VMD Tcl script that builds the backbone (N, CA, C; Angstrom):
set m [mol new atoms 282]
animate dup $m
set s [atomselect $m all]
$s set {name element resname resid chain x y z} {
  {N N MET 1 A 8.965 14.875 -3.056}
  {CA C MET 1 A 8.331 13.623 -3.326}
  {C C MET 1 A 7.712 13.096 -2.026}
  {N N ILE 2 A 6.647 12.327 -2.177}
  {CA C ILE 2 A 5.947 11.801 -1.008}
  {C C ILE 2 A 5.744 10.304 -1.180}
  {N N LEU 3 A 6.066 9.535 -0.131}
  {CA C LEU 3 A 5.878 8.087 -0.123}
  {C C LEU 3 A 4.484 7.758 0.389}
  {N N TYR 4 A 3.794 6.884 -0.348}
  {CA C TYR 4 A 2.461 6.436 0.046}
  {C C TYR 4 A 2.370 4.919 0.043}
  {N N PHE 5 A 1.569 4.402 0.956}
  {CA C PHE 5 A 1.057 3.035 0.889}
  {C C PHE 5 A -0.445 3.195 0.728}
  {N N LYS 6 A -0.963 2.739 -0.384}
  {CA C LYS 6 A -2.365 2.962 -0.740}
  {C C LYS 6 A -2.652 4.456 -0.635}
  {N N ASN 7 A -3.572 4.857 0.228}
  {CA C ASN 7 A -3.895 6.281 0.366}
  {C C ASN 7 A -3.305 6.897 1.628}
  {N N THR 8 A -2.345 6.194 2.246}
  {CA C THR 8 A -1.747 6.670 3.484}
  {C C THR 8 A -0.379 7.283 3.223}
  {N N LYS 9 A -0.245 8.546 3.567}
  {CA C LYS 9 A 1.038 9.249 3.427}
  {C C LYS 9 A 1.982 8.751 4.512}
  {N N LEU 10 A 3.149 8.264 4.096}
  {CA C LEU 10 A 4.123 7.736 5.047}
  {C C LEU 10 A 5.289 8.670 5.294}
  {N N GLY 11 A 5.483 9.646 4.411}
  {CA C GLY 11 A 6.553 10.599 4.639}
  {C C GLY 11 A 6.984 11.306 3.378}
  {N N GLU 12 A 7.808 12.334 3.569}
  {CA C GLU 12 A 8.348 13.102 2.455}
  {C C GLU 12 A 9.777 12.647 2.191}
  {N N VAL 13 A 10.115 12.505 0.906}
  {CA C VAL 13 A 11.444 12.053 0.495}
  {C C VAL 13 A 12.222 13.242 -0.059}
  {N N HIS 14 A 13.416 13.454 0.491}
  {CA C HIS 14 A 14.290 14.565 0.102}
  {C C HIS 14 A 15.633 14.028 -0.374}
  {N N ASP 15 A 16.428 14.888 -0.937}
  {CA C ASP 15 A 17.782 14.539 -1.372}
  {C C ASP 15 A 17.778 13.298 -2.259}
  {N N VAL 16 A 16.900 13.300 -3.242}
  {CA C VAL 16 A 16.717 12.145 -4.122}
  {C C VAL 16 A 17.815 12.084 -5.173}
  {N N SER 17 A 18.329 10.875 -5.377}
  {CA C SER 17 A 19.296 10.616 -6.437}
  {C C SER 17 A 19.029 9.223 -6.993}
  {N N GLY 18 A 19.666 8.908 -8.085}
  {CA C GLY 18 A 19.462 7.607 -8.692}
  {C C GLY 18 A 20.733 7.048 -9.268}
  {N N GLU 19 A 20.755 5.723 -9.363}
  {CA C GLU 19 A 21.880 5.023 -9.965}
  {C C GLU 19 A 21.339 3.763 -10.615}
  {N N GLY 20 A 21.379 3.727 -11.924}
  {CA C GLY 20 A 20.799 2.580 -12.623}
  {C C GLY 20 A 19.300 2.532 -12.374}
  {N N MET 21 A 18.824 1.393 -11.949}
  {CA C MET 21 A 17.393 1.215 -11.680}
  {C C MET 21 A 16.992 1.684 -10.289}
  {N N TRP 22 A 17.966 1.939 -9.412}
  {CA C TRP 22 A 17.678 2.273 -8.021}
  {C C TRP 22 A 17.608 3.776 -7.779}
  {N N MET 23 A 16.694 4.149 -6.902}
  {CA C MET 23 A 16.561 5.529 -6.448}
  {C C MET 23 A 16.889 5.555 -4.954}
  {N N TYR 24 A 17.433 6.684 -4.512}
  {CA C TYR 24 A 17.841 6.844 -3.121}
  {C C TYR 24 A 17.354 8.185 -2.603}
  {N N GLY 25 A 17.107 8.257 -1.311}
  {CA C GLY 25 A 16.724 9.515 -0.718}
  {C C GLY 25 A 16.732 9.427 0.795}
  {N N ILE 26 A 16.296 10.497 1.411}
  {CA C ILE 26 A 16.153 10.573 2.861}
  {C C ILE 26 A 14.672 10.795 3.144}
  {N N LEU 27 A 14.119 9.951 3.995}
  {CA C LEU 27 A 12.698 10.000 4.317}
  {C C LEU 27 A 12.465 10.760 5.613}
  {N N LYS 28 A 11.596 11.747 5.548}
  {CA C LYS 28 A 11.114 12.413 6.760}
  {C C LYS 28 A 9.763 11.751 7.051}
  {N N PRO 29 A 9.740 10.781 7.992}
  {CA C PRO 29 A 8.556 9.947 8.174}
  {C C PRO 29 A 7.407 10.641 8.898}
  {N N GLU 30 A 6.205 10.169 8.568}
  {CA C GLU 30 A 5.000 10.504 9.316}
  {C C GLU 30 A 4.814 9.408 10.369}
  {N N LYS 31 A 4.012 9.645 11.381}
  {CA C LYS 31 A 3.813 8.634 12.431}
  {C C LYS 31 A 3.184 7.354 11.879}
  {N N GLU 32 A 2.463 7.443 10.763}
  {CA C GLU 32 A 1.791 6.282 10.170}
  {C C GLU 32 A 2.765 5.211 9.681}
  {N N ILE 33 A 4.013 5.580 9.510}
  {CA C ILE 33 A 4.990 4.615 9.005}
  {C C ILE 33 A 5.345 3.554 10.051}
  {N N GLU 34 A 5.119 3.848 11.315}
  {CA C GLU 34 A 5.497 2.919 12.380}
  {C C GLU 34 A 4.833 1.553 12.238}
  {N N VAL 35 A 3.659 1.494 11.644}
  {CA C VAL 35 A 2.967 0.219 11.412}
  {C C VAL 35 A 3.854 -0.717 10.581}
  {N N PHE 36 A 4.661 -0.165 9.702}
  {CA C PHE 36 A 5.476 -0.940 8.774}
  {C C PHE 36 A 6.904 -1.163 9.269}
  {N N ARG 37 A 7.247 -0.691 10.457}
  {CA C ARG 37 A 8.639 -0.728 10.923}
  {C C ARG 37 A 9.226 -2.143 10.911}
  {N N ASP 38 A 8.503 -3.146 11.416}
  {CA C ASP 38 A 9.024 -4.520 11.424}
  {C C ASP 38 A 9.247 -5.033 10.001}
  {N N LEU 39 A 8.324 -4.731 9.095}
  {CA C LEU 39 A 8.480 -5.131 7.704}
  {C C LEU 39 A 9.768 -4.541 7.128}
  {N N PHE 40 A 9.972 -3.251 7.296}
  {CA C PHE 40 A 11.163 -2.603 6.756}
  {C C PHE 40 A 12.436 -3.188 7.373}
  {N N ASN 41 A 12.420 -3.427 8.680}
  {CA C ASN 41 A 13.594 -3.997 9.336}
  {C C ASN 41 A 13.909 -5.384 8.779}
  {N N ASP 42 A 12.893 -6.190 8.554}
  {CA C ASP 42 A 13.111 -7.524 7.995}
  {C C ASP 42 A 13.591 -7.456 6.542}
  {N N LEU 43 A 13.076 -6.505 5.774}
  {CA C LEU 43 A 13.489 -6.376 4.378}
  {C C LEU 43 A 14.963 -5.996 4.237}
  {N N ILE 44 A 15.478 -5.214 5.158}
  {CA C ILE 44 A 16.869 -4.765 5.050}
  {C C ILE 44 A 17.843 -5.684 5.781}
  {N N ASP 45 A 17.355 -6.676 6.493}
  {CA C ASP 45 A 18.205 -7.602 7.240}
  {C C ASP 45 A 18.822 -8.623 6.286}
  {N N GLU 46 A 20.065 -8.382 5.905}
  {CA C GLU 46 A 20.737 -9.243 4.937}
  {C C GLU 46 A 21.090 -10.608 5.505}
  {N N GLU 47 A 21.123 -10.748 6.807}
  {CA C GLU 47 A 21.493 -12.006 7.454}
  {C C GLU 47 A 20.274 -12.874 7.771}
  {N N GLY 48 A 19.100 -12.279 7.816}
  {CA C GLY 48 A 17.895 -12.997 8.216}
  {C C GLY 48 A 17.196 -13.684 7.058}
  {N N GLN 49 A 16.241 -14.498 7.416}
  {CA C GLN 49 A 15.385 -15.173 6.445}
  {C C GLN 49 A 14.052 -14.429 6.431}
  {N N PHE 50 A 13.744 -13.767 5.333}
  {CA C PHE 50 A 12.495 -13.013 5.252}
  {C C PHE 50 A 11.318 -13.980 5.195}
  {N N ASP 51 A 10.364 -13.812 6.114}
  {CA C ASP 51 A 9.185 -14.668 6.198}
  {C C ASP 51 A 7.956 -13.832 5.832}
  {N N GLU 52 A 7.545 -13.934 4.575}
  {CA C GLU 52 A 6.429 -13.107 4.106}
  {C C GLU 52 A 5.110 -13.452 4.783}
  {N N THR 53 A 4.989 -14.613 5.407}
  {CA C THR 53 A 3.737 -14.983 6.079}
  {C C THR 53 A 3.497 -14.157 7.339}
  {N N ARG 54 A 4.511 -13.449 7.811}
  {CA C ARG 54 A 4.371 -12.598 9.004}
  {C C ARG 54 A 3.617 -11.300 8.720}
  {N N TYR 55 A 3.429 -10.984 7.425}
  {CA C TYR 55 A 2.904 -9.671 7.065}
  {C C TYR 55 A 1.629 -9.754 6.247}
  {N N ASP 56 A 0.837 -8.717 6.371}
  {CA C ASP 56 A -0.379 -8.577 5.576}
  {C C ASP 56 A 0.004 -8.693 4.105}
  {N N LYS 57 A -0.715 -9.502 3.380}
  {CA C LYS 57 A -0.420 -9.738 1.960}
  {C C LYS 57 A -0.401 -8.427 1.159}
  {N N GLU 58 A -1.289 -7.492 1.506}
  {CA C GLU 58 A -1.341 -6.200 0.802}
  {C C GLU 58 A -0.036 -5.417 0.954}
  {N N TRP 59 A 0.656 -5.596 2.080}
  {CA C TRP 59 A 1.899 -4.869 2.319}
  {C C TRP 59 A 2.977 -5.266 1.321}
  {N N LEU 60 A 2.906 -6.485 0.804}
  {CA C LEU 60 A 3.950 -7.013 -0.069}
  {C C LEU 60 A 3.621 -6.864 -1.548}
  {N N GLU 61 A 2.467 -6.289 -1.860}
  {CA C GLU 61 A 2.054 -6.097 -3.247}
  {C C GLU 61 A 2.530 -4.731 -3.737}
  {N N ASP 62 A 3.387 -4.772 -4.745}
  {CA C ASP 62 A 3.991 -3.537 -5.250}
  {C C ASP 62 A 2.955 -2.506 -5.679}
  {N N GLU 63 A 1.820 -2.941 -6.189}
  {CA C GLU 63 A 0.830 -1.969 -6.677}
  {C C GLU 63 A 0.237 -1.098 -5.567}
  {N N ASN 64 A 0.511 -1.420 -4.303}
  {CA C ASN 64 A 0.012 -0.613 -3.191}
  {C C ASN 64 A 0.984 0.479 -2.757}
  {N N TRP 65 A 2.176 0.498 -3.337}
  {CA C TRP 65 A 3.214 1.470 -2.971}
  {C C TRP 65 A 3.438 2.438 -4.129}
  {N N TYR 66 A 3.581 3.700 -3.806}
  {CA C TYR 66 A 3.888 4.677 -4.853}
  {C C TYR 66 A 4.508 5.935 -4.272}
  {N N ILE 67 A 5.084 6.691 -5.184}
  {CA C ILE 67 A 5.656 8.009 -4.870}
  {C C ILE 67 A 4.844 9.045 -5.629}
  {N N LEU 68 A 4.451 10.087 -4.950}
  {CA C LEU 68 A 3.862 11.245 -5.603}
  {C C LEU 68 A 5.035 12.166 -5.905}
  {N N ASP 69 A 5.351 12.318 -7.193}
  {CA C ASP 69 A 6.567 13.054 -7.547}
  {C C ASP 69 A 6.347 14.568 -7.483}
  {N N GLU 70 A 7.390 15.301 -7.844}
  {CA C GLU 70 A 7.349 16.767 -7.745}
  {C C GLU 70 A 6.338 17.406 -8.683}
  {N N ASN 71 A 5.844 16.645 -9.659}
  {CA C ASN 71 A 4.805 17.125 -10.569}
  {C C ASN 71 A 3.426 16.582 -10.197}
  {N N ASN 72 A 3.315 16.055 -8.984}
  {CA C ASN 72 A 2.075 15.451 -8.463}
  {C C ASN 72 A 1.602 14.260 -9.291}
  {N N ARG 73 A 2.574 13.570 -9.918}
  {CA C ARG 73 A 2.248 12.343 -10.639}
  {C C ARG 73 A 2.445 11.163 -9.707}
  {N N LYS 74 A 1.497 10.254 -9.754}
  {CA C LYS 74 A 1.572 9.023 -8.971}
  {C C LYS 74 A 2.425 8.026 -9.745}
  {N N ARG 75 A 3.577 7.616 -9.170}
  {CA C ARG 75 A 4.505 6.706 -9.828}
  {C C ARG 75 A 4.693 5.468 -8.965}
  {N N GLY 76 A 4.350 4.313 -9.515}
  {CA C GLY 76 A 4.453 3.061 -8.781}
  {C C GLY 76 A 5.892 2.669 -8.495}
  {N N ILE 77 A 6.084 2.048 -7.332}
  {CA C ILE 77 A 7.401 1.562 -6.916}
  {C C ILE 77 A 7.255 0.143 -6.368}
  {N N ILE 78 A 8.391 -0.562 -6.304}
  {CA C ILE 78 A 8.381 -1.822 -5.574}
  {C C ILE 78 A 8.372 -1.483 -4.090}
  {N N VAL 79 A 8.093 -2.445 -3.227}
  {CA C VAL 79 A 8.109 -2.201 -1.785}
  {C C VAL 79 A 9.476 -1.601 -1.439}
  {N N PRO 80 A 9.490 -0.427 -0.818}
  {CA C PRO 80 A 10.771 0.252 -0.589}
  {C C PRO 80 A 11.564 -0.339 0.574}
  {N N ALA 81 A 12.855 -0.095 0.561}
  {CA C ALA 81 A 13.722 -0.399 1.697}
  {C C ALA 81 A 13.850 0.891 2.497}
  {N N VAL 82 A 13.392 0.861 3.731}
  {CA C VAL 82 A 13.457 2.045 4.587}
  {C C VAL 82 A 14.317 1.688 5.799}
  {N N TYR 83 A 15.361 2.465 5.999}
  {CA C TYR 83 A 16.330 2.197 7.056}
  {C C TYR 83 A 16.038 3.045 8.289}
  {N N PRO 84 A 16.449 2.566 9.474}
  {CA C PRO 84 A 16.195 3.321 10.715}
  {C C PRO 84 A 16.748 4.742 10.707}
  {N N ASP 85 A 17.833 4.984 9.939}
  {CA C ASP 85 A 18.420 6.324 9.914}
  {C C ASP 85 A 17.712 7.272 8.949}
  {N N GLY 86 A 16.633 6.780 8.282}
  {CA C GLY 86 A 15.868 7.626 7.378}
  {C C GLY 86 A 16.192 7.424 5.904}
  {N N ALA 87 A 17.251 6.666 5.608}
  {CA C ALA 87 A 17.566 6.385 4.202}
  {C C ALA 87 A 16.446 5.539 3.603}
  {N N ILE 88 A 16.142 5.765 2.337}
  {CA C ILE 88 A 15.131 4.994 1.626}
  {C C ILE 88 A 15.664 4.683 0.224}
  {N N ASN 89 A 15.425 3.447 -0.209}
  {CA C ASN 89 A 15.793 3.000 -1.546}
  {C C ASN 89 A 14.546 2.394 -2.196}
  {N N TRP 90 A 14.387 2.620 -3.498}
  {CA C TRP 90 A 13.270 2.011 -4.214}
  {C C TRP 90 A 13.589 1.908 -5.690}
  {N N ARG 91 A 12.763 1.129 -6.385}
  {CA C ARG 91 A 12.822 1.038 -7.850}
  {C C ARG 91 A 11.454 1.391 -8.382}
  {N N TRP 92 A 11.439 2.121 -9.490}
  {CA C TRP 92 A 10.185 2.464 -10.157}
  {C C TRP 92 A 9.614 1.213 -10.806}
  {N N ILE 93 A 8.295 1.149 -10.877}
  {CA C ILE 93 A 7.626 0.127 -11.668}
  {C C ILE 93 A 7.366 0.750 -13.026}
  {N N PHE 94 A 7.803 0.100 -14.075}
  {CA C PHE 94 A 7.638 0.639 -15.429}
  {C C PHE 94 A 6.515 -0.064 -16.140}
}
mol reanalyze $m
mol bondsrecalc $m
mol representation Tube
mol addrep $m
């Protein structure tokens, strides 16, 4: 599986599993993901106050995020949670 923001490949997702509505995996990032590092850090910070005004509005729109699955199907996701250790969590958009 491959994580994309719009037409930008951000990395390959391996070791995918799911539980309920949530999907989990390990992301092998591309260098292009670094642009989003602060966003991801703020999204996973359970103690902080997320300030959406700090980020490009397009970054927060779910329709700009998707996974290209193993059958090369484009599947929409909500903005993913990407952790510094490479863990990634997301939910499919139905």
